[in-house]
A tleap script that builds the chain and sets N, CA, C and O, in Angstrom:
source leaprc.protein.ff14SB
mol = sequence {
  NMET VAL ALA LYS LEU GLY TYR GLU HIE LEU
  ARG ARG HIE ASP LEU ARG HIE THR GLY LEU
  THR ARG PHE ALA ASP ALA GLY VAL GLN VAL
  HIE ALA LEU ARG ARG ILE ALA GLY HIE GLY
  SER LEU ASN ALA THR GLN ARG TYR LEU HIE
  PRO ASP VAL HIE LYS ILE THR ALA ALA GLY
  ALA ALA LEU SER ALA ARG PHE SER VAL LEU
  ARG ALA PRO ARG SER LEU PRO SER PRO ILE
  VAL VAL THR CARG
}
set mol.1.N position { -14.203 -9.374 38.874 }
set mol.1.CA position { -15.154 -9.349 38.176 }
set mol.1.C position { -14.648 -10.504 37.085 }
set mol.1.O position { -15.303 -11.495 36.763 }
set mol.2.N position { -13.155 -10.090 36.530 }
set mol.2.CA position { -12.593 -11.198 35.336 }
set mol.2.C position { -12.719 -12.708 35.878 }
set mol.2.O position { -12.988 -13.725 35.237 }
set mol.3.N position { -12.402 -12.530 37.458 }
set mol.3.CA position { -12.341 -14.150 38.097 }
set mol.3.C position { -13.947 -14.680 38.035 }
set mol.3.O position { -14.127 -15.888 38.190 }
set mol.4.N position { -15.047 -13.857 37.826 }
set mol.4.CA position { -16.454 -14.091 37.757 }
set mol.4.C position { -16.653 -14.829 36.579 }
set mol.4.O position { -17.014 -16.003 36.491 }
set mol.5.N position { -16.278 -13.724 35.330 }
set mol.5.CA position { -15.986 -14.453 34.074 }
set mol.5.C position { -15.239 -15.679 33.684 }
set mol.5.O position { -15.415 -16.311 32.643 }
set mol.6.N position { -14.382 -15.950 34.631 }
set mol.6.CA position { -13.631 -17.063 34.359 }
set mol.6.C position { -12.243 -16.603 33.259 }
set mol.6.O position { -11.806 -17.306 32.348 }
set mol.7.N position { -11.880 -15.605 33.555 }
set mol.7.CA position { -10.465 -15.044 33.002 }
set mol.7.C position { -9.715 -14.930 34.060 }
set mol.7.O position { -9.058 -13.889 34.090 }
set mol.8.N position { -9.587 -15.641 34.935 }
set mol.8.CA position { -8.660 -15.335 36.035 }
set mol.8.C position { -7.137 -14.935 35.727 }
set mol.8.O position { -6.492 -14.250 36.521 }
set mol.9.N position { -6.672 -15.352 34.665 }
set mol.9.CA position { -5.604 -15.164 33.912 }
set mol.9.C position { -4.992 -13.886 33.520 }
set mol.9.O position { -3.787 -13.633 33.504 }
set mol.10.N position { -6.041 -13.051 33.183 }
set mol.10.CA position { -5.960 -11.652 32.727 }
set mol.10.C position { -5.739 -10.788 34.147 }
set mol.10.O position { -6.065 -11.047 35.305 }
set mol.11.N position { -5.044 -9.648 33.549 }
set mol.11.CA position { -4.527 -8.493 34.441 }
set mol.11.C position { -5.220 -7.196 33.670 }
set mol.11.O position { -5.403 -7.166 32.453 }
set mol.12.N position { -5.578 -6.118 34.597 }
set mol.12.CA position { -5.727 -4.921 33.749 }
set mol.12.C position { -4.901 -4.506 32.770 }
set mol.12.O position { -5.482 -4.161 31.741 }
set mol.13.N position { -3.719 -4.431 32.770 }
set mol.13.CA position { -2.341 -4.096 32.031 }
set mol.13.C position { -2.322 -4.928 30.577 }
set mol.13.O position { -1.828 -4.530 29.521 }
set mol.14.N position { -3.191 -6.551 30.898 }
set mol.14.CA position { -3.265 -7.188 29.676 }
set mol.14.C position { -4.699 -6.769 28.871 }
set mol.14.O position { -4.980 -7.512 27.930 }
set mol.15.N position { -5.342 -5.998 29.063 }
set mol.15.CA position { -6.640 -5.106 28.616 }
set mol.15.C position { -5.968 -3.695 27.788 }
set mol.15.O position { -6.428 -3.317 26.710 }
set mol.16.N position { -4.947 -3.083 28.406 }
set mol.16.CA position { -4.511 -1.833 27.839 }
set mol.16.C position { -3.408 -2.528 26.816 }
set mol.16.O position { -3.336 -1.894 25.763 }
set mol.17.N position { -2.634 -3.545 26.868 }
set mol.17.CA position { -2.081 -4.097 25.877 }
set mol.17.C position { -2.785 -4.365 24.510 }
set mol.17.O position { -2.305 -4.105 23.406 }
set mol.18.N position { -4.026 -4.938 24.768 }
set mol.18.CA position { -4.798 -5.416 23.814 }
set mol.18.C position { -5.446 -3.989 23.225 }
set mol.18.O position { -5.089 -3.749 22.072 }
set mol.19.N position { -6.159 -3.206 23.707 }
set mol.19.CA position { -6.773 -2.326 23.064 }
set mol.19.C position { -5.574 -1.411 22.602 }
set mol.19.O position { -5.824 -0.972 21.479 }
set mol.20.N position { -4.608 -1.062 22.983 }
set mol.20.CA position { -3.263 -0.242 22.114 }
set mol.20.C position { -3.236 -1.114 20.973 }
set mol.20.O position { -3.630 -0.543 19.956 }
set mol.21.N position { -2.899 -2.307 20.810 }
set mol.21.CA position { -2.551 -2.965 19.532 }
set mol.21.C position { -3.764 -3.180 18.785 }
set mol.21.O position { -3.477 -3.230 17.589 }
set mol.22.N position { -4.992 -3.328 18.984 }
set mol.22.CA position { -6.286 -2.987 18.257 }
set mol.22.C position { -6.343 -1.822 17.468 }
set mol.22.O position { -6.532 -1.800 16.252 }
set mol.23.N position { -6.120 -0.570 18.430 }
set mol.23.CA position { -5.780 0.869 17.763 }
set mol.23.C position { -4.964 0.730 17.060 }
set mol.23.O position { -5.260 1.348 16.037 }
set mol.24.N position { -3.865 0.174 16.945 }
set mol.24.CA position { -2.755 0.523 16.180 }
set mol.24.C position { -2.723 -0.350 14.870 }
set mol.24.O position { -2.084 -0.054 13.860 }
set mol.25.N position { -3.798 -1.887 15.096 }
set mol.25.CA position { -4.128 -2.393 14.044 }
set mol.25.C position { -5.058 -1.561 12.964 }
set mol.25.O position { -5.208 -1.750 11.757 }
set mol.26.N position { -5.541 -0.719 13.714 }
set mol.26.CA position { -6.808 -0.038 12.890 }
set mol.26.C position { -6.184 1.360 12.169 }
set mol.26.O position { -6.798 2.250 11.579 }
set mol.27.N position { -4.868 1.236 12.411 }
set mol.27.CA position { -4.164 2.634 11.818 }
set mol.27.C position { -4.140 4.156 12.560 }
set mol.27.O position { -4.019 5.277 12.068 }
set mol.28.N position { -4.289 3.756 13.801 }
set mol.28.CA position { -4.048 5.016 14.608 }
set mol.28.C position { -2.525 5.255 14.704 }
set mol.28.O position { -1.870 4.221 14.832 }
set mol.29.N position { -1.912 6.283 14.673 }
set mol.29.CA position { -0.760 6.914 14.662 }
set mol.29.C position { -0.131 6.360 16.036 }
set mol.29.O position { -0.889 6.136 16.979 }
set mol.30.N position { 1.344 6.124 16.159 }
set mol.30.CA position { 1.534 5.798 17.400 }
set mol.30.C position { 1.500 7.159 18.220 }
set mol.30.O position { 0.987 7.172 19.339 }
set mol.31.N position { 1.868 7.926 17.844 }
set mol.31.CA position { 1.872 9.514 18.603 }
set mol.31.C position { 0.666 9.549 19.362 }
set mol.31.O position { 0.722 9.888 20.544 }
set mol.32.N position { -0.676 9.166 18.702 }
set mol.32.CA position { -1.918 9.422 19.183 }
set mol.32.C position { -2.050 8.220 20.290 }
set mol.32.O position { -2.539 8.378 21.409 }
set mol.33.N position { -1.581 7.122 19.829 }
set mol.33.CA position { -1.543 6.121 20.839 }
set mol.33.C position { -0.977 6.611 22.257 }
set mol.33.O position { -1.632 6.532 23.297 }
set mol.34.N position { 0.211 7.084 22.177 }
set mol.34.CA position { 1.179 7.608 23.598 }
set mol.34.C position { 0.061 8.263 24.071 }
set mol.34.O position { -0.364 7.640 25.044 }
set mol.35.N position { -0.603 9.226 23.831 }
set mol.35.CA position { -1.544 10.084 24.470 }
set mol.35.C position { -2.414 9.520 24.782 }
set mol.35.O position { -2.606 9.546 25.997 }
set mol.36.N position { -3.369 8.750 23.985 }
set mol.36.CA position { -4.429 7.844 24.806 }
set mol.36.C position { -3.983 7.087 26.102 }
set mol.36.O position { -4.581 7.039 27.177 }
set mol.37.N position { -2.792 6.503 25.751 }
set mol.37.CA position { -2.370 5.707 27.008 }
set mol.37.C position { -1.631 6.644 28.008 }
set mol.37.O position { -1.094 5.937 28.861 }
set mol.38.N position { -1.453 7.669 28.178 }
set mol.38.CA position { -0.956 8.679 28.970 }
set mol.38.C position { 0.601 8.344 29.329 }
set mol.38.O position { 1.164 8.610 30.391 }
set mol.39.N position { 1.092 7.777 28.332 }
set mol.39.CA position { 2.693 7.626 28.483 }
set mol.39.C position { 3.611 8.850 28.426 }
set mol.39.O position { 3.170 9.943 28.070 }
set mol.40.N position { 4.729 8.687 28.733 }
set mol.40.CA position { 5.608 9.987 28.601 }
set mol.40.C position { 6.583 9.971 27.409 }
set mol.40.O position { 7.221 10.994 27.160 }
set mol.41.N position { 6.739 8.812 26.625 }
set mol.41.CA position { 7.793 8.422 25.748 }
set mol.41.C position { 6.931 7.039 24.908 }
set mol.41.O position { 6.215 6.114 25.292 }
set mol.42.N position { 7.529 7.569 23.418 }
set mol.42.CA position { 6.972 6.386 22.449 }
set mol.42.C position { 7.227 5.219 22.898 }
set mol.42.O position { 6.393 4.338 22.689 }
set mol.43.N position { 8.502 4.894 23.665 }
set mol.43.CA position { 9.216 3.795 23.678 }
set mol.43.C position { 8.341 3.040 24.604 }
set mol.43.O position { 8.341 1.810 24.560 }
set mol.44.N position { 7.621 3.668 25.411 }
set mol.44.CA position { 6.702 2.817 26.522 }
set mol.44.C position { 5.418 2.299 25.602 }
set mol.44.O position { 4.914 1.177 25.649 }
set mol.45.N position { 5.081 3.239 24.884 }
set mol.45.CA position { 3.749 2.978 24.102 }
set mol.45.C position { 3.935 1.603 23.224 }
set mol.45.O position { 3.114 0.718 22.987 }
set mol.46.N position { 5.211 1.731 22.855 }
set mol.46.CA position { 5.309 0.669 21.606 }
set mol.46.C position { 5.720 -0.641 22.443 }
set mol.46.O position { 5.657 -1.707 21.831 }
set mol.47.N position { 6.078 -0.660 23.599 }
set mol.47.CA position { 5.998 -1.753 24.461 }
set mol.47.C position { 4.694 -2.239 24.603 }
set mol.47.O position { 4.601 -3.434 24.885 }
set mol.48.N position { 3.633 -1.571 24.468 }
set mol.48.CA position { 2.287 -2.368 24.508 }
set mol.48.C position { 1.907 -2.689 23.043 }
set mol.48.O position { 0.812 -3.246 23.125 }
set mol.49.N position { 2.164 -2.634 22.124 }
set mol.49.CA position { 1.965 -2.888 20.850 }
set mol.49.C position { 2.640 -4.456 20.895 }
set mol.49.O position { 3.768 -4.766 21.278 }
set mol.50.N position { 1.430 -5.440 20.308 }
set mol.50.CA position { 1.721 -6.393 19.869 }
set mol.50.C position { 1.432 -7.030 18.491 }
set mol.50.O position { 0.895 -8.136 18.554 }
set mol.51.N position { 1.679 -6.559 17.302 }
set mol.51.CA position { 0.962 -7.116 16.121 }
set mol.51.C position { 1.038 -8.594 16.126 }
set mol.51.O position { 1.764 -9.310 16.815 }
set mol.52.N position { 0.152 -8.926 15.229 }
set mol.52.CA position { -0.147 -10.422 15.182 }
set mol.52.C position { 1.114 -10.986 13.770 }
set mol.52.O position { 1.837 -10.108 13.298 }
set mol.53.N position { 1.214 -12.145 13.345 }
set mol.53.CA position { 1.682 -12.835 12.457 }
set mol.53.C position { 1.318 -12.327 10.824 }
set mol.53.O position { 2.029 -12.202 9.827 }
set mol.54.N position { 0.105 -12.142 11.038 }
set mol.54.CA position { -0.734 -11.741 9.746 }
set mol.54.C position { -0.304 -10.166 9.487 }
set mol.54.O position { 0.004 -9.861 8.335 }
set mol.55.N position { -0.284 -9.525 10.142 }
set mol.55.CA position { -0.233 -8.159 10.091 }
set mol.55.C position { 1.447 -8.061 10.087 }
set mol.55.O position { 1.880 -7.158 9.372 }
set mol.56.N position { 2.202 -8.674 10.621 }
set mol.56.CA position { 3.812 -8.564 10.042 }
set mol.56.C position { 4.181 -8.844 8.831 }
set mol.56.O position { 4.942 -8.173 8.133 }
set mol.57.N position { 3.515 -10.095 8.485 }
set mol.57.CA position { 3.632 -10.504 7.039 }
set mol.57.C position { 2.899 -9.805 5.710 }
set mol.57.O position { 3.348 -9.821 4.564 }
set mol.58.N position { 1.646 -9.185 6.161 }
set mol.58.CA position { 0.980 -8.297 5.356 }
set mol.58.C position { 1.882 -6.851 5.111 }
set mol.58.O position { 1.809 -6.301 4.012 }
set mol.59.N position { 2.651 -6.328 6.095 }
set mol.59.CA position { 3.521 -5.232 6.091 }
set mol.59.C position { 4.716 -5.633 5.047 }
set mol.59.O position { 5.008 -4.808 4.182 }
set mol.60.N position { 5.348 -6.766 5.103 }
set mol.60.CA position { 6.208 -7.288 4.473 }
set mol.60.C position { 5.803 -7.433 3.259 }
set mol.60.O position { 6.705 -7.357 2.425 }
set mol.61.N position { 4.468 -7.665 2.755 }
set mol.61.CA position { 4.007 -7.893 1.423 }
set mol.61.C position { 3.873 -6.518 0.664 }
set mol.61.O position { 4.134 -6.306 -0.520 }
set mol.62.N position { 3.497 -5.802 1.429 }
set mol.62.CA position { 3.597 -4.160 1.191 }
set mol.62.C position { 4.672 -3.478 0.870 }
set mol.62.O position { 4.902 -2.579 0.061 }
set mol.63.N position { 5.124 -3.904 1.435 }
set mol.63.CA position { 7.059 -3.422 1.304 }
set mol.63.C position { 7.526 -4.070 -0.009 }
set mol.63.O position { 7.856 -3.272 -0.885 }
set mol.64.N position { 7.598 -5.185 -0.254 }
set mol.64.CA position { 7.994 -5.850 -1.265 }
set mol.64.C position { 6.947 -5.426 -2.459 }
set mol.64.O position { 7.449 -5.260 -3.570 }
set mol.65.N position { 6.151 -5.321 -2.378 }
set mol.65.CA position { 5.168 -4.972 -3.790 }
set mol.65.C position { 5.650 -3.261 -3.919 }
set mol.65.O position { 5.584 -2.831 -5.070 }
set mol.66.N position { 5.970 -2.583 -3.195 }
set mol.66.CA position { 6.262 -1.003 -3.315 }
set mol.66.C position { 7.393 -1.357 -3.874 }
set mol.66.O position { 7.395 -1.117 -5.081 }
set mol.67.N position { 8.679 -1.991 -3.342 }
set mol.67.CA position { 10.085 -1.860 -4.292 }
set mol.67.C position { 10.167 -2.501 -5.540 }
set mol.67.O position { 11.089 -2.361 -6.344 }
set mol.68.N position { 8.841 -3.444 -5.720 }
set mol.68.CA position { 8.581 -3.971 -7.025 }
set mol.68.C position { 8.197 -2.862 -7.992 }
set mol.68.O position { 8.576 -2.946 -9.160 }
set mol.69.N position { 7.630 -2.055 -7.672 }
set mol.69.CA position { 7.343 -0.929 -8.541 }
set mol.69.C position { 8.237 -0.011 -8.940 }
set mol.69.O position { 8.325 0.726 -9.922 }
set mol.70.N position { 8.943 -0.222 -7.889 }
set mol.70.CA position { 10.059 1.223 -8.150 }
set mol.70.C position { 11.068 0.452 -8.908 }
set mol.70.O position { 11.689 1.250 -9.610 }
set mol.71.N position { 11.515 -0.796 -9.075 }
set mol.71.CA position { 12.495 -1.509 -9.610 }
set mol.71.C position { 11.974 -1.669 -10.930 }
set mol.71.O position { 12.795 -1.903 -11.817 }
set mol.72.N position { 10.690 -1.582 -11.247 }
set mol.72.CA position { 10.206 -2.189 -12.454 }
set mol.72.C position { 10.875 -1.327 -13.618 }
set mol.72.O position { 10.737 -0.117 -13.442 }
set mol.73.N position { 11.653 -1.737 -14.906 }
set mol.73.CA position { 12.011 -0.909 -15.615 }
set mol.73.C position { 10.772 -0.018 -16.278 }
set mol.73.O position { 9.641 -0.458 -16.485 }
set mol.74.N position { 11.139 1.059 -16.508 }
set mol.74.CA position { 10.350 2.190 -17.207 }
set mol.74.C position { 10.047 1.723 -18.894 }
set mol.74.O position { 10.977 1.250 -19.548 }
set mol.75.N position { 9.040 1.856 -19.344 }
set mol.75.CA position { 9.447 1.570 -20.878 }
set mol.75.C position { 9.564 2.666 -21.546 }
set mol.75.O position { 8.936 3.685 -21.258 }
set mol.76.N position { 10.316 2.578 -22.431 }
set mol.76.CA position { 10.646 3.720 -23.397 }
set mol.76.C position { 9.084 3.894 -24.400 }
set mol.76.O position { 8.131 3.132 -24.561 }
set mol.77.N position { 9.380 5.178 -24.894 }
set mol.77.CA position { 8.154 4.941 -25.954 }
set mol.77.C position { 8.296 4.362 -27.124 }
set mol.77.O position { 9.441 4.203 -27.547 }
set mol.78.N position { 7.140 3.909 -27.919 }
set mol.78.CA position { 7.382 2.873 -28.878 }
set mol.78.C position { 7.943 4.044 -30.007 }
set mol.78.O position { 7.274 5.071 -30.121 }
set mol.79.N position { 9.250 3.861 -30.883 }
set mol.79.CA position { 9.337 4.419 -31.854 }
set mol.79.C position { 8.437 4.517 -33.133 }
set mol.79.O position { 7.689 3.634 -33.554 }
set mol.80.N position { 8.610 5.516 -33.566 }
set mol.80.CA position { 7.891 6.199 -34.575 }
set mol.80.C position { 8.107 5.388 -35.868 }
set mol.80.O position { 9.302 5.232 -36.119 }
set mol.81.N position { 7.266 4.838 -36.740 }
set mol.81.CA position { 8.027 4.107 -37.641 }
set mol.81.C position { 6.890 4.833 -38.491 }
set mol.81.O position { 5.710 4.947 -38.161 }
set mol.82.N position { 7.554 5.345 -39.766 }
set mol.82.CA position { 7.178 6.159 -40.963 }
set mol.82.C position { 7.331 5.166 -42.057 }
set mol.82.O position { 8.443 4.662 -42.219 }
set mol.83.N position { 6.156 4.765 -42.967 }
set mol.83.CA position { 6.231 3.940 -44.098 }
set mol.83.C position { 5.835 5.110 -45.233 }
set mol.83.O position { 5.552 6.301 -45.099 }
set mol.84.N position { 5.928 4.333 -46.285 }
set mol.84.CA position { 6.278 5.122 -47.521 }
set mol.84.C position { 5.289 4.582 -48.459 }
set mol.84.O position { 5.251 4.991 -49.620 }
savepdb mol mol.pdb
quit
């Protein structure tokens, strides 16, 4: 079938890699992906996941933003000024 469609280079497992990667990109937990794929270990499932550069960059940006919030100095309450 793939030859008829002009995708001779595709193998059945290529579609598994793509499917599991798309599930992961959609936020499906790796533990659920392991069950979907029928793998016995998380290591086997992780070999199927291929996040693209944009996903990796976005993850790094999210982590940097989180660290920025944690490192930001907390402001002290303004002093109370009493006038006469």
